[in-house]
C-alpha positions as semicolon CSV with decimal commas, in nm:
position;residue;x (nm);y (nm);z (nm)
1;M;11,665;17,317;-2,607
2;G;11,943;17,506;-2,637
3;M;12,320;17,442;-2,696
4;K;12,478;17,108;-2,674
5;T;12,802;16,985;-2,638
6;E;12,983;16,754;-2,881
7;D;12,899;16,468;-2,668
8;E;12,567;16,513;-2,609
9;V;12,484;16,542;-2,946
10;R;12,635;16,184;-3,021
11;D;12,498;16,057;-2,739
12;I;12,094;16,128;-2,807
13;V;11,917;15,894;-3,013
14;D;11,563;15,990;-3,140
15;V;11,325;15,704;-3,062
16;D;11,036;15,588;-3,213
17;F;10,686;15,622;-3,111
18;V;10,535;15,367;-2,879
19;D;10,162;15,341;-2,811
20;V;10,089;15,201;-2,458
21;T;9,764;15,336;-2,390
22;E;9,641;14,969;-2,470
23;A;9,878;14,789;-2,200
24;V;9,788;15,057;-1,948
25;E;9,410;14,994;-2,002
26;R;9,504;14,601;-1,973
27;E;9,699;14,670;-1,683
28;K;9,469;14,866;-1,508
29;A;9,171;14,654;-1,566
30;E;9,343;14,316;-1,461
31;N;9,467;14,491;-1,099
32;A;9,225;14,735;-1,020
33;N;9,021;14,674;-0,680
34;K;9,252;14,353;-0,620
35;K;9,387;14,470;-0,283
36;P;9,135;14,605;-0,016
37;M;9,315;14,950;0,086
38;G;9,227;15,171;0,370
39;F;9,379;15,422;0,582
40;E;9,360;15,210;0,903
41;V;9,691;15,016;0,907
42;P;9,692;14,703;1,219
43;E;9,987;14,802;1,442
44;P;10,261;14,462;1,461
45;K;10,222;14,304;1,785
46;P;10,568;14,360;1,958
47;E;10,713;14,029;2,029
48;P;10,826;13,945;2,408
49;A;11,189;13,954;2,476
50;A;11,312;13,627;2,560
51;P;11,492;13,614;2,857
52;T;11,864;13,577;2,863
53;N;12,101;13,436;3,118
54;E;12,380;13,666;3,058
55;P;12,458;13,898;3,346
56;E;12,361;14,287;3,331
57;P;12,694;14,476;3,216
58;E;12,842;14,670;3,591
59;Q;12,801;15,051;3,613
60;G;13,102;15,236;3,597
61;A;13,224;15,546;3,758
62;P;12,926;15,832;3,797
63;A;12,972;16,096;3,545
64;P;13,165;16,427;3,692
65;D;12,902;16,727;3,756
66;A;12,856;16,923;3,503
67;A;12,948;17,239;3,771
68;S;13,265;17,108;3,822
69;E;13,384;17,110;3,470
70;T;13,630;17,383;3,427
71;P;13,535;17,560;3,073
72;P;13,788;17,574;2,745
73;T;14,017;17,846;2,801
74;A;14,161;17,762;2,439
75;G;13,931;17,823;2,158
76;Q;13,825;18,110;1,939
77;D;13,630;18,267;2,250
78;G;13,976;18,348;2,360
79;L;14,144;18,487;2,023
80;F;13,934;18,827;2,068
81;G;13,823;18,845;2,419
82;N;13,446;18,750;2,348
83;K;13,393;19,031;2,103
84;P;13,312;18,921;1,744
85;G;13,623;18,950;1,525
86;F;13,455;19,183;1,245
């Protein structure tokens, strides 16, 4: 598979062949068709929220309108007069 570093040569260890064909066949025979499977999965029913005695938080000041905000003047747009720098 190509060249290897010294560490790879020391770390790679050959292992003996183990035939797992019988174990796989036995597992398939034991577990095959034990659980019914299908594409229709029932959706979990949502649990109703428990009523709490906590007061609702107060609403803060309304956010300013987007039209009243001033655009930022500092930034990359001001560096080159809205032209690309290249």
